[in-house]
Structures are given as structure tokens and as C-alpha cells.
Jmol script that loads the backbone (N, CA, C; Angstrom):
load data "model"
ATOM      1  N   MET A   1      76.305  81.824 101.544  1.00  0.00           N
ATOM      2  CA  MET A   1      76.796  80.462 101.478  1.00  0.00           C
ATOM      3  C   MET A   1      76.899  79.943 102.900  1.00  0.00           C
ATOM      4  N   LEU A   2      76.399  78.784 103.138  1.00  0.00           N
ATOM      5  CA  LEU A   2      76.428  78.177 104.452  1.00  0.00           C
ATOM      6  C   LEU A   2      77.609  77.216 104.531  1.00  0.00           C
ATOM      7  N   ARG A   3      78.411  77.410 105.523  1.00  0.00           N
ATOM      8  CA  ARG A   3      79.541  76.494 105.746  1.00  0.00           C
ATOM      9  C   ARG A   3      79.332  75.828 107.097  1.00  0.00           C
ATOM     10  N   LEU A   4      79.139  74.555 107.084  1.00  0.00           N
ATOM     11  CA  LEU A   4      78.928  73.832 108.327  1.00  0.00           C
ATOM     12  C   LEU A   4      80.196  73.827 109.161  1.00  0.00           C
ATOM     13  N   GLY A   5      80.027  73.977 110.450  1.00  0.00           N
ATOM     14  CA  GLY A   5      81.175  73.907 111.348  1.00  0.00           C
ATOM     15  C   GLY A   5      81.853  75.244 111.575  1.00  0.00           C
ATOM     16  N   TYR A   6      81.410  76.282 110.907  1.00  0.00           N
ATOM     17  CA  TYR A   6      82.000  77.602 111.079  1.00  0.00           C
ATOM     18  C   TYR A   6      80.938  78.548 111.638  1.00  0.00           C
ATOM     19  N   ILE A   7      80.879  78.642 112.940  1.00  0.00           N
ATOM     20  CA  ILE A   7      79.913  79.521 113.578  1.00  0.00           C
ATOM     21  C   ILE A   7      80.314  80.965 113.308  1.00  0.00           C
ATOM     22  N   GLY A   8      79.376  81.744 112.845  1.00  0.00           N
ATOM     23  CA  GLY A   8      79.640  83.147 112.580  1.00  0.00           C
ATOM     24  C   GLY A   8      80.405  83.383 111.290  1.00  0.00           C
ATOM     25  N   TYR A   9      80.435  82.393 110.418  1.00  0.00           N
ATOM     26  CA  TYR A   9      81.161  82.536 109.157  1.00  0.00           C
ATOM     27  C   TYR A   9      80.536  83.633 108.322  1.00  0.00           C
ATOM     28  N   LYS A  10      81.361  84.479 107.765  1.00  0.00           N
ATOM     29  CA  LYS A  10      80.895  85.519 106.858  1.00  0.00           C
ATOM     30  C   LYS A  10      81.592  85.334 105.529  1.00  0.00           C
ATOM     31  N   GLU A  11      80.883  85.653 104.470  1.00  0.00           N
ATOM     32  CA  GLU A  11      81.509  85.624 103.151  1.00  0.00           C
ATOM     33  C   GLU A  11      82.615  86.664 103.108  1.00  0.00           C
ATOM     34  N   PRO A  12      83.743  86.339 102.486  1.00  0.00           N
ATOM     35  CA  PRO A  12      84.788  87.350 102.354  1.00  0.00           C
ATOM     36  C   PRO A  12      84.294  88.490 101.474  1.00  0.00           C
ATOM     37  N   PRO A  13      84.755  89.716 101.750  1.00  0.00           N
ATOM     38  CA  PRO A  13      84.303  90.832 100.920  1.00  0.00           C
ATOM     39  C   PRO A  13      84.778  90.652  99.486  1.00  0.00           C
ATOM     40  N   LEU A  14      83.969  91.120  98.564  1.00  0.00           N
ATOM     41  CA  LEU A  14      84.361  91.060  97.162  1.00  0.00           C
ATOM     42  C   LEU A  14      85.547  91.973  96.939  1.00  0.00           C
ATOM     43  N   ARG A  15      86.448  91.555  96.068  1.00  0.00           N
ATOM     44  CA  ARG A  15      87.573  92.421  95.719  1.00  0.00           C
ATOM     45  C   ARG A  15      87.032  93.618  94.969  1.00  0.00           C
ATOM     46  N   ARG A  16      87.571  94.772  95.284  1.00  0.00           N
ATOM     47  CA  ARG A  16      87.108  95.944  94.554  1.00  0.00           C
ATOM     48  C   ARG A  16      87.682  95.885  93.147  1.00  0.00           C
ATOM     49  N   PRO A  17      86.957  96.400  92.198  1.00  0.00           N
ATOM     50  CA  PRO A  17      87.438  96.327  90.813  1.00  0.00           C
ATOM     51  C   PRO A  17      88.712  97.139  90.614  1.00  0.00           C
ATOM     52  N   ILE A  18      89.507  96.696  89.695  1.00  0.00           N
ATOM     53  CA  ILE A  18      90.730  97.413  89.357  1.00  0.00           C
ATOM     54  C   ILE A  18      90.319  98.690  88.634  1.00  0.00           C
ATOM     55  N   SER A  19      90.827  99.819  89.113  1.00  0.00           N
ATOM     56  CA  SER A  19      90.402 101.091  88.542  1.00  0.00           C
ATOM     57  C   SER A  19      91.267 101.523  87.365  1.00  0.00           C
ATOM     58  N   VAL A  20      92.344 100.814  87.120  1.00  0.00           N
ATOM     59  CA  VAL A  20      93.237 101.172  86.024  1.00  0.00           C
ATOM     60  C   VAL A  20      92.840 100.361  84.802  1.00  0.00           C
ATOM     61  N   ALA A  21      92.549 101.041  83.719  1.00  0.00           N
ATOM     62  CA  ALA A  21      92.172 100.342  82.486  1.00  0.00           C
ATOM     63  C   ALA A  21      93.421  99.718  81.885  1.00  0.00           C
ATOM     64  N   GLN A  22      93.477  98.408  81.862  1.00  0.00           N
ATOM     65  CA  GLN A  22      94.619  97.681  81.336  1.00  0.00           C
ATOM     66  C   GLN A  22      94.108  96.578  80.421  1.00  0.00           C
ATOM     67  N   PRO A  23      94.873  96.217  79.428  1.00  0.00           N
ATOM     68  CA  PRO A  23      94.454  95.130  78.547  1.00  0.00           C
ATOM     69  C   PRO A  23      94.491  93.798  79.287  1.00  0.00           C
ATOM     70  N   ASP A  24      93.704  92.845  78.826  1.00  0.00           N
ATOM     71  CA  ASP A  24      93.755  91.516  79.418  1.00  0.00           C
ATOM     72  C   ASP A  24      94.396  90.504  78.480  1.00  0.00           C
ATOM     73  N   LYS A  25      94.881  90.989  77.328  1.00  0.00           N
ATOM     74  CA  LYS A  25      95.561  90.119  76.364  1.00  0.00           C
ATOM     75  C   LYS A  25      96.787  90.830  75.817  1.00  0.00           C
ATOM     76  N   ASP A  26      97.745  90.043  75.389  1.00  0.00           N
ATOM     77  CA  ASP A  26      98.939  90.630  74.786  1.00  0.00           C
ATOM     78  C   ASP A  26      98.621  91.020  73.334  1.00  0.00           C
ATOM     79  N   PRO A  27      99.584  91.639  72.645  1.00  0.00           N
ATOM     80  CA  PRO A  27      99.313  92.077  71.267  1.00  0.00           C
ATOM     81  C   PRO A  27      98.928  90.948  70.307  1.00  0.00           C
ATOM     82  N   PHE A  28      99.202  89.700  70.686  1.00  0.00           N
ATOM     83  CA  PHE A  28      98.881  88.558  69.835  1.00  0.00           C
ATOM     84  C   PHE A  28      97.563  87.890  70.238  1.00  0.00           C
ATOM     85  N   GLY A  29      96.842  88.506  71.191  1.00  0.00           N
ATOM     86  CA  GLY A  29      95.556  87.967  71.622  1.00  0.00           C
ATOM     87  C   GLY A  29      95.635  86.908  72.692  1.00  0.00           C
ATOM     88  N   ARG A  30      96.845  86.642  73.200  1.00  0.00           N
ATOM     89  CA  ARG A  30      96.999  85.634  74.252  1.00  0.00           C
ATOM     90  C   ARG A  30      96.708  86.265  75.609  1.00  0.00           C
ATOM     91  N   PRO A  31      96.086  85.521  76.534  1.00  0.00           N
ATOM     92  CA  PRO A  31      95.828  86.080  77.861  1.00  0.00           C
ATOM     93  C   PRO A  31      97.143  86.444  78.555  1.00  0.00           C
ATOM     94  N   LEU A  32      97.113  87.522  79.307  1.00  0.00           N
ATOM     95  CA  LEU A  32      98.295  87.922  80.072  1.00  0.00           C
ATOM     96  C   LEU A  32      98.453  86.998  81.274  1.00  0.00           C
ATOM     97  N   GLY A  33      99.689  86.829  81.734  1.00  0.00           N
ATOM     98  CA  GLY A  33      99.986  85.847  82.762  1.00  0.00           C
ATOM     99  C   GLY A  33      99.781  86.312  84.194  1.00  0.00           C
ATOM    100  N   SER A  34     100.062  85.397  85.102  1.00  0.00           N
ATOM    101  CA  SER A  34      99.831  85.643  86.518  1.00  0.00           C
ATOM    102  C   SER A  34     100.771  86.699  87.093  1.00  0.00           C
ATOM    103  N   THR A  35     101.978  86.844  86.543  1.00  0.00           N
ATOM    104  CA  THR A  35     102.870  87.899  87.026  1.00  0.00           C
ATOM    105  C   THR A  35     102.261  89.253  86.696  1.00  0.00           C
ATOM    106  N   TRP A  36     101.735  89.399  85.493  1.00  0.00           N
ATOM    107  CA  TRP A  36     101.057  90.630  85.110  1.00  0.00           C
ATOM    108  C   TRP A  36      99.885  90.892  86.057  1.00  0.00           C
ATOM    109  N   GLN A  37      99.105  89.848  86.340  1.00  0.00           N
ATOM    110  CA  GLN A  37      97.953  89.995  87.221  1.00  0.00           C
ATOM    111  C   GLN A  37      98.373  90.449  88.616  1.00  0.00           C
ATOM    112  N   SER A  38      99.457  89.878  89.144  1.00  0.00           N
ATOM    113  CA  SER A  38      99.940  90.274  90.473  1.00  0.00           C
ATOM    114  C   SER A  38     100.392  91.726  90.477  1.00  0.00           C
ATOM    115  N   LEU A  39     101.068  92.142  89.415  1.00  0.00           N
ATOM    116  CA  LEU A  39     101.522  93.529  89.343  1.00  0.00           C
ATOM    117  C   LEU A  39     100.345  94.488  89.212  1.00  0.00           C
ATOM    118  N   ILE A  40      99.368  94.166  88.388  1.00  0.00           N
ATOM    119  CA  ILE A  40      98.228  95.062  88.190  1.00  0.00           C
ATOM    120  C   ILE A  40      97.417  95.182  89.476  1.00  0.00           C
ATOM    121  N   ARG A  41      97.412  94.137  90.284  1.00  0.00           N
ATOM    122  CA  ARG A  41      96.688  94.174  91.566  1.00  0.00           C
ATOM    123  C   ARG A  41      97.503  94.846  92.671  1.00  0.00           C
ATOM    124  N   ARG A  42      98.768  95.138  92.351  1.00  0.00           N
ATOM    125  CA  ARG A  42      99.677  95.785  93.319  1.00  0.00           C
ATOM    126  C   ARG A  42      99.720  95.014  94.631  1.00  0.00           C
ATOM    127  N   GLN A  43      99.912  93.710  94.523  1.00  0.00           N
ATOM    128  CA  GLN A  43      99.914  92.831  95.684  1.00  0.00           C
ATOM    129  C   GLN A  43     101.191  92.943  96.524  1.00  0.00           C
ATOM    130  N   GLY A  44     102.242  93.481  95.944  1.00  0.00           N
ATOM    131  CA  GLY A  44     103.495  93.590  96.691  1.00  0.00           C
ATOM    132  C   GLY A  44     104.391  92.377  96.539  1.00  0.00           C
ATOM    133  N   MET A  45     103.912  91.378  95.820  1.00  0.00           N
ATOM    134  CA  MET A  45     104.725  90.191  95.575  1.00  0.00           C
ATOM    135  C   MET A  45     104.292  89.551  94.268  1.00  0.00           C
ATOM    136  N   VAL A  46     105.211  88.822  93.678  1.00  0.00           N
ATOM    137  CA  VAL A  46     104.928  88.089  92.441  1.00  0.00           C
ATOM    138  C   VAL A  46     105.487  86.686  92.585  1.00  0.00           C
ATOM    139  N   GLU A  47     105.055  85.799  91.731  1.00  0.00           N
ATOM    140  CA  GLU A  47     105.527  84.411  91.820  1.00  0.00           C
ATOM    141  C   GLU A  47     106.821  84.178  91.053  1.00  0.00           C
ATOM    142  N   THR A  48     107.434  85.247  90.598  1.00  0.00           N
ATOM    143  CA  THR A  48     108.649  85.132  89.792  1.00  0.00           C
ATOM    144  C   THR A  48     109.740  84.352  90.504  1.00  0.00           C
ATOM    145  N   GLU A  49     109.780  84.452  91.817  1.00  0.00           N
ATOM    146  CA  GLU A  49     110.782  83.700  92.584  1.00  0.00           C
ATOM    147  C   GLU A  49     110.631  82.203  92.339  1.00  0.00           C
ATOM    148  N   PHE A  50     109.412  81.743  92.192  1.00  0.00           N
ATOM    149  CA  PHE A  50     109.166  80.316  91.973  1.00  0.00           C
ATOM    150  C   PHE A  50     109.443  79.904  90.534  1.00  0.00           C
ATOM    151  N   LEU A  51     109.421  80.855  89.627  1.00  0.00           N
ATOM    152  CA  LEU A  51     109.644  80.550  88.218  1.00  0.00           C
ATOM    153  C   LEU A  51     111.091  80.847  87.826  1.00  0.00           C
ATOM    154  N   ASN A  52     111.408  82.132  87.679  1.00  0.00           N
ATOM    155  CA  ASN A  52     112.767  82.503  87.292  1.00  0.00           C
ATOM    156  C   ASN A  52     113.765  82.136  88.385  1.00  0.00           C
ATOM    157  N   GLY A  53     113.353  82.256  89.636  1.00  0.00           N
ATOM    158  CA  GLY A  53     114.247  81.914  90.741  1.00  0.00           C
ATOM    159  C   GLY A  53     114.686  80.461  90.701  1.00  0.00           C
ATOM    160  N   GLU A  54     113.783  79.582  90.334  1.00  0.00           N
ATOM    161  CA  GLU A  54     114.122  78.159  90.237  1.00  0.00           C
ATOM    162  C   GLU A  54     115.134  77.919  89.127  1.00  0.00           C
ATOM    163  N   ILE A  55     114.982  78.611  88.019  1.00  0.00           N
ATOM    164  CA  ILE A  55     115.942  78.478  86.916  1.00  0.00           C
ATOM    165  C   ILE A  55     117.314  78.970  87.359  1.00  0.00           C
ATOM    166  N   VAL A  56     117.334  80.077  88.086  1.00  0.00           N
ATOM    167  CA  VAL A  56     118.602  80.611  88.605  1.00  0.00           C
ATOM    168  C   VAL A  56     119.253  79.592  89.548  1.00  0.00           C
ATOM    169  N   ARG A  57     118.462  78.982  90.429  1.00  0.00           N
ATOM    170  CA  ARG A  57     119.008  77.982  91.369  1.00  0.00           C
ATOM    171  C   ARG A  57     119.555  76.752  90.633  1.00  0.00           C
ATOM    172  N   ILE A  58     118.839  76.292  89.622  1.00  0.00           N
ATOM    173  CA  ILE A  58     119.300  75.133  88.851  1.00  0.00           C
ATOM    174  C   ILE A  58     120.603  75.476  88.137  1.00  0.00           C
ATOM    175  N   ALA A  59     120.675  76.644  87.540  1.00  0.00           N
ATOM    176  CA  ALA A  59     121.905  77.058  86.854  1.00  0.00           C
ATOM    177  C   ALA A  59     123.070  77.105  87.840  1.00  0.00           C
ATOM    178  N   THR A  60     122.833  77.639  89.019  1.00  0.00           N
ATOM    179  CA  THR A  60     123.890  77.714  90.037  1.00  0.00           C
ATOM    180  C   THR A  60     124.369  76.315  90.418  1.00  0.00           C
ATOM    181  N   LYS A  61     123.440  75.375  90.607  1.00  0.00           N
ATOM    182  CA  LYS A  61     123.815  73.989  90.939  1.00  0.00           C
ATOM    183  C   LYS A  61     124.655  73.361  89.839  1.00  0.00           C
ATOM    184  N   LEU A  62     124.406  73.782  88.600  1.00  0.00           N
ATOM    185  CA  LEU A  62     125.153  73.240  87.470  1.00  0.00           C
ATOM    186  C   LEU A  62     126.453  73.994  87.208  1.00  0.00           C
ATOM    187  N   GLY A  63     126.741  74.970  88.070  1.00  0.00           N
ATOM    188  CA  GLY A  63     127.988  75.711  87.944  1.00  0.00           C
ATOM    189  C   GLY A  63     127.973  76.769  86.861  1.00  0.00           C
ATOM    190  N   THR A  64     126.797  77.247  86.519  1.00  0.00           N
ATOM    191  CA  THR A  64     126.680  78.285  85.485  1.00  0.00           C
ATOM    192  C   THR A  64     125.729  79.361  85.978  1.00  0.00           C
ATOM    193  N   ARG A  65     125.377  80.288  85.107  1.00  0.00           N
ATOM    194  CA  ARG A  65     124.457  81.360  85.469  1.00  0.00           C
ATOM    195  C   ARG A  65     123.300  81.400  84.475  1.00  0.00           C
ATOM    196  N   ALA A  66     122.244  82.058  84.895  1.00  0.00           N
ATOM    197  CA  ALA A  66     121.087  82.305  84.042  1.00  0.00           C
ATOM    198  C   ALA A  66     120.815  83.812  84.115  1.00  0.00           C
ATOM    199  N   PRO A  67     121.657  84.604  83.423  1.00  0.00           N
ATOM    200  CA  PRO A  67     121.597  86.061  83.597  1.00  0.00           C
ATOM    201  C   PRO A  67     120.263  86.698  83.211  1.00  0.00           C
ATOM    202  N   ILE A  68     119.602  86.190  82.212  1.00  0.00           N
ATOM    203  CA  ILE A  68     118.306  86.772  81.834  1.00  0.00           C
ATOM    204  C   ILE A  68     117.296  86.525  82.951  1.00  0.00           C
ATOM    205  N   ASN A  69     117.267  85.309  83.463  1.00  0.00           N
ATOM    206  CA  ASN A  69     116.347  84.994  84.554  1.00  0.00           C
ATOM    207  C   ASN A  69     116.711  85.762  85.820  1.00  0.00           C
ATOM    208  N   GLU A  70     117.993  85.930  86.095  1.00  0.00           N
ATOM    209  CA  GLU A  70     118.409  86.725  87.260  1.00  0.00           C
ATOM    210  C   GLU A  70     117.888  88.150  87.147  1.00  0.00           C
ATOM    211  N   THR A  71     118.024  88.737  85.969  1.00  0.00           N
ATOM    212  CA  THR A  71     117.599  90.117  85.763  1.00  0.00           C
ATOM    213  C   THR A  71     116.082  90.241  85.815  1.00  0.00           C
ATOM    214  N   LEU A  72     115.372  89.326  85.174  1.00  0.00           N
ATOM    215  CA  LEU A  72     113.910  89.366  85.223  1.00  0.00           C
ATOM    216  C   LEU A  72     113.396  89.196  86.644  1.00  0.00           C
ATOM    217  N   LEU A  73     114.036  88.323  87.403  1.00  0.00           N
ATOM    218  CA  LEU A  73     113.678  88.133  88.807  1.00  0.00           C
ATOM    219  C   LEU A  73     113.846  89.432  89.579  1.00  0.00           C
ATOM    220  N   SER A  74     114.966  90.072  89.394  1.00  0.00           N
ATOM    221  CA  SER A  74     115.252  91.328  90.084  1.00  0.00           C
ATOM    222  C   SER A  74     114.248  92.423  89.698  1.00  0.00           C
ATOM    223  N   ILE A  75     113.993  92.554  88.411  1.00  0.00           N
ATOM    224  CA  ILE A  75     113.068  93.590  87.933  1.00  0.00           C
ATOM    225  C   ILE A  75     111.667  93.382  88.500  1.00  0.00           C
ATOM    226  N   THR A  76     111.145  92.183  88.387  1.00  0.00           N
ATOM    227  CA  THR A  76     109.767  91.945  88.817  1.00  0.00           C
ATOM    228  C   THR A  76     109.610  92.039  90.327  1.00  0.00           C
ATOM    229  N   GLU A  77     110.593  91.565  91.070  1.00  0.00           N
ATOM    230  CA  GLU A  77     110.500  91.681  92.529  1.00  0.00           C
ATOM    231  C   GLU A  77     110.566  93.140  92.967  1.00  0.00           C
ATOM    232  N   GLU A  78     111.409  93.920  92.306  1.00  0.00           N
ATOM    233  CA  GLU A  78     111.499  95.348  92.626  1.00  0.00           C
ATOM    234  C   GLU A  78     110.192  96.060  92.275  1.00  0.00           C
ATOM    235  N   MET A  79     109.639  95.752  91.110  1.00  0.00           N
ATOM    236  CA  MET A  79     108.375  96.372  90.712  1.00  0.00           C
ATOM    237  C   MET A  79     107.262  96.009  91.689  1.00  0.00           C
ATOM    238  N   ALA A  80     107.209  94.753  92.100  1.00  0.00           N
ATOM    239  CA  ALA A  80     106.172  94.322  93.041  1.00  0.00           C
ATOM    240  C   ALA A  80     106.340  95.024  94.389  1.00  0.00           C
ATOM    241  N   ALA A  81     107.563  95.064  94.890  1.00  0.00           N
ATOM    242  CA  ALA A  81     107.816  95.695  96.187  1.00  0.00           C
ATOM    243  C   ALA A  81     107.432  97.175  96.166  1.00  0.00           C
ATOM    244  N   ASN A  82     107.645  97.816  95.027  1.00  0.00           N
ATOM    245  CA  ASN A  82     107.310  99.238  94.890  1.00  0.00           C
ATOM    246  C   ASN A  82     105.877  99.456  94.406  1.00  0.00           C
ATOM    247  N   ARG A  83     105.138  98.344  94.243  1.00  0.00           N
ATOM    248  CA  ARG A  83     103.757  98.384  93.789  1.00  0.00           C
ATOM    249  C   ARG A  83     103.601  99.140  92.455  1.00  0.00           C
ATOM    250  N   GLU A  84     104.537  98.846  91.551  1.00  0.00           N
ATOM    251  CA  GLU A  84     104.516  99.465  90.229  1.00  0.00           C
ATOM    252  C   GLU A  84     103.658  98.632  89.284  1.00  0.00           C
ATOM    253  N   LEU A  85     103.023  99.312  88.364  1.00  0.00           N
ATOM    254  CA  LEU A  85     102.158  98.633  87.403  1.00  0.00           C
ATOM    255  C   LEU A  85     102.960  98.025  86.260  1.00  0.00           C
ATOM    256  N   PRO A  86     102.421  96.980  85.628  1.00  0.00           N
ATOM    257  CA  PRO A  86     103.087  96.436  84.450  1.00  0.00           C
ATOM    258  C   PRO A  86     103.137  97.491  83.359  1.00  0.00           C
ATOM    259  N   GLY A  87     104.100  97.372  82.480  1.00  0.00           N
ATOM    260  CA  GLY A  87     104.255  98.347  81.412  1.00  0.00           C
ATOM    261  C   GLY A  87     105.293  99.400  81.729  1.00  0.00           C
ATOM    262  N   LYS A  88     106.002  99.223  82.836  1.00  0.00           N
ATOM    263  CA  LYS A  88     107.035 100.189  83.213  1.00  0.00           C
ATOM    264  C   LYS A  88     108.106 100.281  82.131  1.00  0.00           C
ATOM    265  N   TYR A  89     108.416  99.139  81.533  1.00  0.00           N
ATOM    266  CA  TYR A  89     109.452  99.087  80.499  1.00  0.00           C
ATOM    267  C   TYR A  89     108.825  98.724  79.162  1.00  0.00           C
ATOM    268  N   THR A  90     109.290  99.354  78.120  1.00  0.00           N
ATOM    269  CA  THR A  90     108.873  98.957  76.773  1.00  0.00           C
ATOM    270  C   THR A  90     109.643  97.694  76.399  1.00  0.00           C
ATOM    271  N   PRO A  91     109.194  96.964  75.392  1.00  0.00           N
ATOM    272  CA  PRO A  91     109.970  95.799  74.944  1.00  0.00           C
ATOM    273  C   PRO A  91     111.407  96.184  74.569  1.00  0.00           C
ATOM    274  N   ALA A  92     111.586  97.335  73.943  1.00  0.00           N
ATOM    275  CA  ALA A  92     112.938  97.774  73.558  1.00  0.00           C
ATOM    276  C   ALA A  92     113.800  98.037  74.795  1.00  0.00           C
ATOM    277  N   GLU A  93     113.208  98.640  75.824  1.00  0.00           N
ATOM    278  CA  GLU A  93     113.955  98.893  77.060  1.00  0.00           C
ATOM    279  C   GLU A  93     114.345  97.589  77.744  1.00  0.00           C
ATOM    280  N   LEU A  94     113.424  96.640  77.777  1.00  0.00           N
ATOM    281  CA  LEU A  94     113.744  95.335  78.373  1.00  0.00           C
ATOM    282  C   LEU A  94     114.837  94.625  77.591  1.00  0.00           C
ATOM    283  N   ALA A  95     114.763  94.683  76.279  1.00  0.00           N
ATOM    284  CA  ALA A  95     115.798  94.054  75.454  1.00  0.00           C
ATOM    285  C   ALA A  95     117.152  94.652  75.767  1.00  0.00           C
ATOM    286  N   LYS A  96     117.215  95.957  75.954  1.00  0.00           N
ATOM    287  CA  LYS A  96     118.476  96.615  76.280  1.00  0.00           C
ATOM    288  C   LYS A  96     118.970  96.206  77.674  1.00  0.00           C
ATOM    289  N   ILE A  97     118.071  96.208  78.651  1.00  0.00           N
ATOM    290  CA  ILE A  97     118.427  95.794  80.022  1.00  0.00           C
ATOM    291  C   ILE A  97     118.949  94.365  80.033  1.00  0.00           C
ATOM    292  N   LEU A  98     118.334  93.502  79.231  1.00  0.00           N
ATOM    293  CA  LEU A  98     118.693  92.087  79.185  1.00  0.00           C
ATOM    294  C   LEU A  98     119.839  91.791  78.213  1.00  0.00           C
ATOM    295  N   ASN A  99     120.395  92.859  77.627  1.00  0.00           N
ATOM    296  CA  ASN A  99     121.476  92.715  76.650  1.00  0.00           C
ATOM    297  C   ASN A  99     121.080  91.864  75.455  1.00  0.00           C
ATOM    298  N   LEU A 100     119.840  92.046  75.001  1.00  0.00           N
ATOM    299  CA  LEU A 100     119.341  91.298  73.856  1.00  0.00           C
ATOM    300  C   LEU A 100     119.258  92.149  72.598  1.00  0.00           C
ATOM    301  N   ASP A 101     119.640  93.417  72.724  1.00  0.00           N
ATOM    302  CA  ASP A 101     119.529  94.300  71.558  1.00  0.00           C
ATOM    303  C   ASP A 101     120.725  94.201  70.652  1.00  0.00           C
TER     304      ASP A 101
END
end "model"
wireframe off; spacefill off
backbone 0.3
color backbone group
């Protein structure tokens, strides 16, 4: 690809394929989301701060809490920092952690 104005421009290297066989859809056939994609790529960060974190901030401004979002934020950020793959918790384990059981 030729990019005008960039002397010595090189195409970025292709991302190496993910070596871990993981599904690309949930059990209902829906595509998995960007948080899942970030975790499977072991990027070290997820966008959860922009999603759940915003809900937590809004709740705080309103003088209340968003405990499920706080916990999900904590879990996903910890998993990303530790470069853990999605699927660490079963749905039953998450329900228990979130006090939904």
C-alpha cells in the first residue's frame, strides 16, 4: 500500500493468529463482545472502565452504588492485567460472586 507523504512507510506486521481455540459466539449464537476479544488477545487492558466504570461514576454522582458494575469492573481489569483468558469463571461462579444466586 502506498501512502503519500510517508517516506519509508512499511505496512504494519500482520497480527499472529490466536493459538487458543475459542468460540466466536455465545451459546445463543450471538457474536462475543469486545471485552471477550481483548481478553482472548491478552492485551493487558479492557474497555470495561469506559463501560462499567461510567455506570459506577454515574451511580456515585447520584449518591448510590452500582455493586454489580463495580464487581464486574474489578474482575475484568484484574483478568486483563494478569493476561487471563475469558472463561475463568462459570456463569454459576459469576452469579455467586455477584450475589445473584
